[in-house]
C-alpha positions as CSV (number, residue, x, y, z in Angstrom):
1,X,43.9,-23.3,-6.7
2,X,47.7,-23.8,-7.0
3,X,50.3,-24.9,-4.5
4,X,51.2,-21.3,-3.8
5,X,47.8,-19.6,-3.9
6,X,47.1,-19.7,-0.2
7,X,50.4,-17.9,0.7
8,X,50.6,-14.1,1.1
9,X,53.4,-11.6,1.2
10,X,56.2,-14.1,0.4
11,X,56.8,-13.5,-3.3
12,X,60.6,-13.6,-3.1
13,X,60.7,-16.9,-1.1
14,X,58.1,-18.4,-3.5
15,X,60.3,-17.5,-6.5
16,X,63.3,-19.3,-4.9
17,X,61.4,-22.5,-4.1
18,X,59.6,-22.6,-7.5
19,X,63.0,-22.4,-9.2
20,X,64.5,-25.1,-6.9
21,X,61.6,-27.5,-7.6
22,X,61.6,-26.8,-11.3
23,X,65.4,-27.1,-11.9
24,X,66.9,-29.4,-9.4
25,X,70.4,-29.3,-11.0
26,X,70.8,-25.6,-10.5
27,X,69.3,-24.5,-7.2
28,X,68.1,-27.7,-5.4
29,X,69.6,-28.9,-2.2
30,X,68.7,-31.9,0.0
31,X,67.9,-29.9,3.2
32,X,66.1,-26.6,3.7
33,X,65.5,-24.5,6.8
34,X,62.5,-22.1,6.5
35,X,62.6,-19.4,9.1
36,X,60.4,-16.5,9.9
37,X,58.5,-14.8,12.7
38,X,55.5,-16.5,14.2
39,X,52.5,-16.2,11.8
40,X,54.7,-15.6,8.7
41,X,53.5,-18.9,7.2
42,X,56.5,-21.2,7.6
43,X,54.7,-24.5,7.5
44,X,52.3,-23.3,4.8
45,X,55.2,-22.5,2.4
46,X,56.9,-25.8,3.4
47,X,53.8,-27.8,2.3
48,X,53.5,-25.7,-0.9
49,X,57.2,-26.5,-1.6
50,X,56.5,-30.2,-0.9
51,X,53.7,-30.3,-3.4
52,X,56.0,-28.7,-6.0
53,X,58.6,-31.3,-5.3
54,X,56.3,-34.3,-5.3
55,X,54.6,-33.3,-8.6
56,X,56.4,-32.2,-11.7
57,X,53.9,-29.4,-12.0
58,X,51.6,-29.0,-8.9
59,X,49.6,-26.2,-10.7
60,X,48.3,-28.8,-13.1
61,X,48.2,-31.8,-10.6
62,X,45.3,-31.2,-8.2
63,X,45.4,-34.8,-7.0
64,X,48.9,-34.4,-5.5
65,X,48.0,-31.0,-4.1
66,X,45.0,-32.5,-2.4
67,X,47.1,-35.3,-0.9
68,X,49.7,-32.9,0.4
69,X,46.9,-30.7,1.9
70,X,45.4,-33.7,3.7
71,X,48.9,-35.0,4.6
72,X,48.2,-38.4,3.0
73,X,50.7,-38.4,0.1
74,X,52.7,-41.7,0.4
75,X,56.0,-39.8,-0.2
76,X,55.4,-37.1,2.4
77,X,56.3,-37.6,6.0
78,X,55.5,-35.0,8.7
79,X,56.8,-34.6,12.2
80,X,55.2,-32.2,14.6
81,X,54.6,-32.0,18.3
82,X,52.0,-30.6,20.5
83,X,54.2,-31.1,23.5
84,X,56.9,-28.8,24.9
85,X,59.6,-30.6,23.0
86,X,60.1,-33.6,20.6
87,X,60.7,-37.1,22.1
88,X,64.1,-38.5,21.0
89,X,62.5,-41.8,19.9
90,X,60.0,-40.2,17.6
91,X,62.8,-38.2,15.9
92,X,64.9,-41.4,15.6
93,X,62.0,-43.3,13.9
94,X,61.3,-40.3,11.7
95,X,64.9,-40.1,10.6
96,X,65.0,-43.8,9.8
97,X,62.0,-43.4,7.5
98,X,63.9,-40.9,5.4
99,X,65.9,-43.7,3.9
100,X,62.8,-45.2,2.2
101,X,62.7,-44.7,-1.6
102,X,59.9,-42.6,-3.0
103,X,57.0,-44.7,-4.2
104,X,55.1,-42.4,-6.6
105,X,56.7,-38.9,-6.5
106,X,60.0,-37.6,-7.6
107,X,61.2,-37.3,-4.0
108,X,60.6,-38.4,-0.5
109,X,59.9,-35.2,1.4
110,X,60.5,-35.0,5.2
111,X,58.9,-31.9,7.0
112,X,59.6,-31.1,10.6
113,X,57.4,-28.3,12.0
114,X,58.7,-26.4,15.0
115,X,62.2,-27.9,14.6
116,X,63.3,-25.4,17.3
117,X,61.5,-27.6,19.8
118,X,64.2,-30.3,19.6
119,X,66.7,-30.6,22.4
120,X,70.4,-30.8,21.7
121,X,70.4,-34.5,22.1
122,X,67.4,-34.9,19.8
123,X,69.0,-32.6,17.3
124,X,72.0,-34.8,17.1
125,X,69.8,-37.7,16.0
126,X,68.5,-35.5,13.1
127,X,72.1,-34.4,12.3
128,X,73.1,-38.0,11.4
129,X,70.3,-38.2,8.9
130,X,71.3,-34.8,7.3
131,X,74.9,-35.7,7.0
132,X,74.3,-38.7,4.7
133,X,71.0,-38.2,3.0
134,X,69.6,-40.5,0.3
135,X,69.8,-39.1,-3.1
136,X,66.0,-38.5,-3.5
137,X,65.1,-37.4,0.0
138,X,64.5,-33.7,0.7
139,X,64.3,-32.3,4.3
140,X,62.3,-29.2,5.1
141,X,62.7,-27.8,8.6
142,X,60.7,-24.9,10.0
143,X,61.8,-22.7,12.9
144,X,61.5,-19.1,14.0
145,X,65.2,-18.4,13.5
146,X,68.3,-20.2,12.3
147,X,69.7,-19.3,15.8
148,X,67.3,-21.8,17.2
149,X,69.1,-24.6,15.5
150,X,72.5,-26.2,16.3
151,X,75.4,-24.7,14.3
152,X,76.1,-28.2,12.9
153,X,72.6,-28.4,11.5
154,X,72.7,-24.9,10.2
155,X,75.8,-25.8,8.2
156,X,74.0,-28.6,6.4
157,X,70.8,-26.8,5.3
158,X,70.0,-23.9,3.0
159,X,68.2,-21.3,5.0
160,X,65.3,-19.4,3.5
161,X,64.1,-16.4,5.6
162,X,60.5,-15.3,5.4
163,X,59.3,-11.8,6.2
164,X,56.1,-10.9,8.2
165,X,53.4,-10.1,5.7
166,X,51.8,-6.7,5.7
167,X,48.5,-6.0,7.5
168,X,46.9,-5.3,4.1
169,X,48.1,-8.7,2.7
170,X,46.7,-10.6,5.8
171,X,43.4,-8.7,5.7
172,X,43.0,-9.5,2.0
173,X,43.7,-13.1,2.8
174,X,41.0,-13.2,5.5
175,X,38.4,-11.7,3.2
176,X,39.2,-14.2,0.5
177,X,39.5,-17.3,2.7
178,X,37.0,-16.6,5.5
179,X,34.5,-14.4,3.7
180,X,34.6,-11.7,6.5
181,X,33.9,-8.1,5.8
182,X,36.7,-5.6,5.2
183,X,36.5,-3.9,8.6
184,X,36.6,-7.2,10.5
185,X,39.5,-8.4,8.4
186,X,41.5,-5.2,8.9
187,X,41.0,-5.2,12.7
188,X,41.9,-8.9,13.0
189,X,45.1,-8.5,10.9
190,X,46.1,-5.3,12.8
191,X,45.5,-6.7,16.3
192,X,47.3,-9.9,15.4
193,X,50.2,-7.9,14.0
194,X,50.1,-9.8,10.8
195,X,50.2,-13.2,12.5
196,X,48.1,-15.2,10.0
197,X,46.9,-17.9,12.4
198,X,46.0,-15.5,15.1
199,X,44.3,-13.1,12.7
200,X,42.0,-15.9,11.5
201,X,41.1,-16.7,15.0
202,X,40.4,-13.0,16.0
203,X,38.3,-12.6,12.9
204,X,36.1,-15.6,13.7
205,X,36.1,-16.1,17.5
206,X,34.6,-13.3,19.5
207,X,35.6,-15.0,22.8
208,X,39.3,-14.8,21.7
209,X,38.9,-11.1,21.0
210,X,37.2,-10.5,24.3
211,X,40.1,-12.3,26.2
212,X,42.6,-10.1,24.4
213,X,40.7,-6.9,25.4
214,X,40.6,-8.2,29.0
215,X,44.3,-8.6,29.1
216,X,44.9,-5.0,27.9
217,X,42.4,-3.5,30.3
218,X,44.0,-5.4,33.2
219,X,47.5,-4.0,32.3
220,X,46.2,-0.5,31.9
221,X,44.7,-0.7,35.5
222,X,48.0,-1.5,37.3
223,X,48.8,1.2,39.9
224,X,50.4,-0.7,42.8
225,X,52.5,-3.9,43.4
226,X,49.3,-5.5,44.6
227,X,47.6,-4.7,41.3
228,X,50.6,-6.2,39.5
229,X,50.4,-9.5,41.4
230,X,46.6,-9.7,40.9
231,X,47.0,-8.8,37.2
232,X,49.5,-11.6,36.8
233,X,47.0,-14.1,38.2
234,X,44.2,-12.8,36.0
235,X,46.4,-13.0,32.9
236,X,47.4,-16.6,33.7
237,X,43.6,-17.4,34.0
238,X,43.0,-15.7,30.6
239,X,45.8,-17.8,29.0
240,X,44.4,-20.9,30.7
241,X,40.9,-20.2,29.4
242,X,42.3,-19.6,25.9
243,X,44.2,-22.9,26.1
244,X,41.1,-24.8,27.2
245,X,39.1,-23.3,24.4
246,X,41.6,-24.8,21.9
247,X,42.1,-28.2,23.5
248,X,39.0,-29.2,25.5
249,X,36.8,-30.3,22.6
250,X,39.7,-32.0,20.9
251,X,40.6,-33.9,24.0
252,X,37.0,-35.2,24.4
253,X,36.8,-36.2,20.8
254,X,40.1,-38.1,21.0
255,X,38.9,-39.9,24.2
256,X,35.7,-41.0,22.5
257,X,37.6,-42.2,19.4
258,X,40.0,-44.3,21.5
259,X,37.1,-45.8,23.5
260,X,35.3,-46.7,20.3
261,X,38.4,-48.3,18.9
262,X,38.7,-50.4,22.1
263,X,35.1,-51.4,21.9
264,X,34.0,-49.5,25.0
265,X,30.6,-47.9,25.0
266,X,30.4,-44.2,26.0
267,X,29.8,-44.0,29.8
268,X,30.8,-47.6,30.4
269,X,33.5,-48.7,32.8
270,X,36.9,-49.2,31.1
271,X,38.2,-52.7,31.6
272,X,41.5,-52.9,33.6
273,X,43.3,-54.5,30.7
274,X,42.6,-51.4,28.5
275,X,43.2,-48.7,31.0
276,X,46.9,-48.4,30.1
277,X,46.0,-47.3,26.6
278,X,43.6,-44.6,27.9
279,X,46.3,-43.5,30.4
280,X,48.8,-43.0,27.6
281,X,46.3,-40.8,25.8
282,X,45.7,-38.8,29.0
283,X,49.5,-38.3,29.4
284,X,49.8,-37.0,25.8
285,X,46.9,-34.6,26.4
286,X,48.5,-33.3,29.6
287,X,51.7,-32.6,27.7
288,X,49.7,-30.9,25.0
289,X,47.9,-28.8,27.6
290,X,51.2,-27.7,29.1
291,X,52.4,-26.5,25.7
292,X,49.0,-24.9,24.9
293,X,49.2,-23.0,28.2
294,X,52.7,-21.8,27.6
295,X,51.7,-20.7,24.1
296,X,48.7,-18.9,25.6
297,X,50.9,-17.0,28.1
298,X,53.2,-16.1,25.3
299,X,50.3,-14.6,23.3
300,X,49.3,-12.6,26.3
301,X,52.9,-11.2,26.4
302,X,52.8,-10.4,22.7
303,X,49.6,-8.5,23.2
304,X,51.1,-6.6,26.1
305,X,54.1,-5.7,23.9
306,X,51.8,-4.2,21.4
307,X,50.1,-2.1,24.1
308,X,53.3,-0.7,25.5
309,X,54.6,-0.1,21.9
310,X,51.5,2.0,21.4
311,X,52.1,3.9,24.5
312,X,55.7,4.6,23.3
313,X,54.4,5.8,20.0
314,X,52.0,8.2,21.7
315,X,54.8,9.5,23.8
316,X,56.9,10.1,20.7
317,X,54.0,11.8,18.9
318,X,53.4,9.0,16.5
319,X,49.8,8.2,17.2
320,X,49.0,7.3,13.6
321,X,51.2,4.1,14.2
322,X,49.0,2.9,17.1
323,X,48.0,-0.8,16.7
324,X,45.3,-1.0,19.4
325,X,43.2,1.9,18.0
326,X,40.1,0.7,20.0
327,X,42.1,1.7,23.2
328,X,43.4,5.0,21.8
329,X,42.1,7.1,24.6
330,X,43.5,4.8,27.3
331,X,46.8,4.7,25.5
332,X,47.0,8.5,25.5
333,X,46.2,8.7,29.2
334,X,48.9,6.0,30.0
335,X,51.4,7.9,27.8
336,X,50.8,11.1,29.7
337,X,51.3,9.4,33.1
338,X,54.9,8.3,32.5
339,X,57.8,8.8,30.1
340,X,59.2,6.9,27.1
341,X,62.2,5.6,29.0
342,X,60.0,3.8,31.6
343,X,57.7,2.4,28.9
344,X,60.7,1.0,27.1
345,X,61.9,-0.5,30.3
346,X,58.5,-2.3,30.6
347,X,58.9,-3.6,27.0
348,X,62.4,-5.0,27.9
349,X,60.8,-6.6,30.9
350,X,58.2,-8.3,28.7
351,X,60.9,-9.8,26.5
352,X,62.7,-11.0,29.6
353,X,59.5,-12.6,30.9
354,X,59.1,-14.5,27.6
355,X,62.7,-15.7,27.8
356,X,62.3,-16.8,31.5
357,X,59.1,-18.7,30.8
358,X,60.7,-20.5,27.8
359,X,63.4,-21.5,30.3
360,X,60.8,-23.1,32.7
361,X,60.6,-20.2,35.2
362,X,57.2,-20.3,36.9
363,X,54.9,-18.1,34.7
364,X,53.3,-16.4,37.7
365,X,56.7,-15.2,39.0
366,X,57.9,-14.1,35.6
367,X,54.6,-12.2,35.0
368,X,54.7,-10.5,38.4
369,X,58.3,-9.3,38.0
370,X,57.4,-7.9,34.6
371,X,54.2,-6.2,35.6
372,X,55.8,-4.5,38.5
373,X,57.7,-2.4,35.9
374,X,54.3,-1.3,34.5
375,X,53.2,0.5,37.7
376,X,52.3,4.1,36.9
């Protein structure tokens, strides 16, 4: 296995990063911004690049590659958040650590996943570190788009844009990495619309696939305003169930680990002096749950977008382009009951709902307003 072997559909970007890592004097720069649509593999390619920077030849240095994969390399620092946004103090501490000299590698590599989750005030803390970087420190930021970053930060980084891999590329990756059959891999890649992480989940988690199907059936059944309001509530429940499935086991494991580290036996009463530490963990878990719920609602909206895209394709006589083939008959009936202009209006409403929810509008209100446009 090499640093680049787990990536798919990003040949041009890999060539650029390989060249930069191999010939620092020609193409290397101290700060990179890797952008691309969700599921395109932004963080994966960032870590592959980090391995190439930390080892002279990562293809022949499996030890460095293993350390990067496990995030234990002494010259690799990673900042990510499971909350809605980064805390300014954690970004400040992270930026300070960028001034340490590398201990064993050629560089100190600083990776920020989801850099778009920094507020303007927090971004300004990062900006100071980017303006005067140490000679052997390399920053790698990941975000969906360069438009998500402050102009002052964009002017100090080299942007590398990834493309969404093809369904075939993602299906082949699932077969190779997960060992699933070709039909399962194709269906997961197609329904995930080439989002690699979601494709892996749909290929291995039947409950996630069932929740997705429930969302589409609920949308197809909307006939009245009352249906739209009830559908919004059901979709929020679906998103909540999805979020719980991702966080519940992890939360419990974290709690047990903290209790063991504090010397408290499972089921025992936590001494008052130690409750503040447990409370801090619970606060972090609540923030993570909030983000997970928002991400779940956004996945619901992405799935709905694929449904109404399919309806539009059917209305335009392009049924071979349908994504949700398992719902082909329902899509045809929905296409016959309205026209393309109204379907496109619903698609616009879905994007508006995504924007509103990202701006802290109550998800129920945003979904209700969007689903009213889907009445047939």
